C-alpha positions as CSV (number, residue, x, y, z in Angstrom):
1,M,1.0,17.7,49.2
2,R,1.9,19.7,46.4
3,R,5.3,18.1,46.1
4,F,3.5,14.8,46.2
5,I,1.2,15.7,43.3
6,L,4.1,17.1,41.2
7,G,6.3,13.9,41.9
8,A,3.3,11.7,40.9
9,C,2.7,13.8,37.8
10,A,6.4,13.5,36.8
11,C,6.4,9.8,37.4
12,A,3.2,9.3,35.4
13,L,4.6,11.5,32.7
14,A,7.8,9.4,32.6
15,I,5.9,6.0,32.4
16,F,3.5,7.5,29.6
17,M,6.5,8.7,27.6
18,T,8.3,5.4,28.0
19,T,5.2,3.4,27.3
20,G,4.3,5.6,24.4
21,T,7.8,5.2,22.8
22,A,7.8,1.5,23.4
23,Q,4.3,1.2,21.9
24,A,5.4,3.3,18.8
25,Q,8.5,1.2,18.3
26,Q,6.4,-2.0,18.8
27,Q,3.8,-0.6,16.4
28,D,6.3,0.2,13.8
29,S,7.9,-3.2,13.9
30,Q,4.6,-5.2,13.7
31,S,2.5,-2.9,11.6
32,R,2.4,-2.1,8.0
33,Y,0.6,0.7,6.1
34,V,-1.6,-0.5,3.2
35,I,-3.0,1.8,0.5
36,V,-6.0,0.6,-1.3
37,T,-7.1,2.4,-4.4
38,S,-10.1,1.3,-6.3
39,F,-11.8,2.4,-9.5
40,D,-14.2,1.1,-12.1
41,V,-13.1,0.1,-15.6
42,P,-16.3,-0.8,-17.7
43,Y,-16.1,-3.9,-19.8
44,G,-15.7,-3.6,-23.5
45,P,-13.0,-2.7,-25.9
46,D,-11.7,0.1,-23.8
47,R,-11.1,-2.0,-20.9
48,A,-8.0,-3.6,-22.5
49,K,-6.6,-0.1,-23.2
50,V,-7.1,1.1,-19.8
51,L,-5.4,-2.1,-18.4
52,S,-2.5,-1.7,-20.9
53,Y,-1.8,1.9,-19.7
54,L,-1.9,0.7,-16.2
55,N,0.6,-1.9,-16.9
56,E,2.9,0.2,-19.2
57,Y,2.9,3.6,-17.5
58,F,1.2,3.5,-14.1
59,L,2.5,0.3,-12.2
60,P,6.1,0.7,-13.0
61,G,6.3,3.4,-10.5
62,T,5.1,1.1,-7.8
63,Q,7.2,-1.9,-8.9
64,H,10.4,0.1,-9.1
65,N,9.8,1.9,-5.8
66,P,12.2,0.5,-3.2
67,T,9.9,1.5,-0.3
68,V,7.0,-0.8,-1.6
69,R,7.1,-4.0,0.4
70,N,4.1,-5.7,-1.4
71,S,1.9,-4.6,-4.4
72,R,-1.1,-6.4,-6.0
73,V,-3.5,-5.5,-8.7
74,L,-6.9,-7.0,-8.0
75,M,-9.6,-7.7,-10.6
76,H,-12.9,-8.2,-9.2
77,N,-14.3,-11.7,-10.2
78,W,-17.4,-12.2,-8.2
79,G,-19.9,-10.1,-6.4
80,G,-21.6,-6.7,-6.8
81,D,-19.2,-4.6,-8.9
82,A,-17.2,-6.8,-11.3
83,M,-15.8,-3.7,-13.1
84,Q,-13.8,-2.8,-10.1
85,V,-10.0,-2.7,-10.2
86,V,-8.2,-2.5,-6.9
87,L,-4.5,-1.5,-6.4
88,V,-2.9,-2.6,-3.1
89,E,0.4,-1.2,-1.8
90,E,2.1,-2.1,1.4
91,Y,4.6,0.0,3.2
92,D,6.7,-0.3,6.4
93,N,5.7,3.2,7.7
94,W,4.3,6.5,6.8
95,A,7.5,8.0,5.8
96,D,7.9,5.4,3.1
97,I,4.5,6.3,1.6
98,M,5.5,9.8,1.3
99,A,9.2,9.2,0.2
100,P,9.9,9.7,-3.6
101,C,10.8,6.7,-5.5
102,G,14.0,8.3,-6.6
103,K,16.7,6.8,-8.9
104,P,15.0,3.4,-9.7
105,C,11.8,5.2,-11.1
106,D,14.0,7.9,-12.8
107,D,16.1,5.2,-14.5
108,Y,13.0,3.3,-15.6
109,N,11.3,6.5,-17.0
110,A,14.5,7.3,-18.8
111,Q,14.5,4.0,-20.6
112,H,10.8,3.8,-21.2
113,K,9.7,7.3,-22.3
114,A,6.1,7.8,-23.5
115,P,6.0,8.8,-27.1
116,E,5.6,12.5,-27.8
117,E,3.3,14.3,-30.2
118,G,4.4,13.6,-33.7
119,E,6.1,10.3,-32.9
120,A,4.9,6.7,-33.7
121,G,2.6,5.4,-31.3
122,Y,1.7,8.8,-29.8
123,A,-2.1,8.5,-30.9
124,E,-2.4,5.1,-29.3
125,Y,-0.7,6.3,-26.1
126,Q,-3.0,9.4,-25.9
127,E,-6.0,7.3,-26.3
128,K,-4.9,5.0,-23.5
129,T,-4.0,7.8,-21.3
130,N,-7.4,9.6,-21.8
131,L,-9.3,6.3,-21.1
132,F,-7.2,5.6,-18.0
133,F,-7.6,8.9,-16.5
134,K,-11.4,8.9,-17.3
135,A,-11.7,5.5,-15.3
136,F,-9.2,6.7,-12.6
137,S,-11.0,10.2,-12.1
138,S,-13.5,8.7,-9.7
139,H,-11.1,6.5,-7.9
140,S,-11.1,6.1,-4.1
141,D,-8.0,6.0,-1.9
142,E,-8.0,4.3,1.6
143,I,-5.0,3.9,3.9
144,Y,-5.1,1.2,6.6
145,T,-2.8,-0.2,9.0
146,T,-2.2,-4.0,9.5
147,N,-0.7,-5.8,12.4
148,M,1.7,-8.3,10.8
149,N,1.3,-10.6,13.7
150,R,-2.1,-11.4,12.3
151,A,-0.8,-11.9,8.8
152,V,0.0,-14.9,6.5
153,V,2.3,-13.8,3.8
154,E,3.3,-16.3,1.0
155,G,2.4,-19.1,3.4
156,K,4.4,-17.8,6.3
157,R,2.9,-16.7,9.5
158,P,5.0,-14.3,11.6
159,T,3.2,-15.2,14.7
160,L,0.3,-17.5,15.5
161,V,-2.8,-16.0,17.0
162,G,-5.5,-17.9,18.8
163,P,-5.3,-20.0,21.9
164,A,-2.0,-21.2,23.2
165,P,-1.1,-24.7,22.1
166,P,-1.4,-27.3,24.8
167,A,1.7,-27.9,27.0
168,A,3.8,-30.9,26.0
169,G,2.8,-34.0,27.9
170,G,-0.5,-32.4,28.8
171,N,-3.9,-34.2,28.6
């Protein structure tokens, strides 16, 4: 009896490990990780400065990062909180989220240095920086996974969901 139980446990463990590995591989190939960051930028003259800082100094780190699959900046148009700005980044896996940008960002930053104290444009840069971080200080970060079989990306559907289409020659 003991040998039977040990054998059954070994078989169950082998099936579990094989299934777990297959599910992990399947999940990696069909899933993406999506980071959603949101914060409020009040309307008024400072909003343009915050968005300018976002475009000039914050977003290039995302746009040049080779592990970012898709990125969007969403501006709230309708509903309860029109001040909200939402940043959405999509990655293939968790490791890509944690990976440094590396050379593309280093090269960009070397070519687009922020002005330093005493240089032309420093006061404006400092004002934008302070306003951006004031708005961003209360941001919210969420990380989701999405099954790409349910996605429509740029008009393309990797896999159709829903009922199977009728068989050819059917009623």
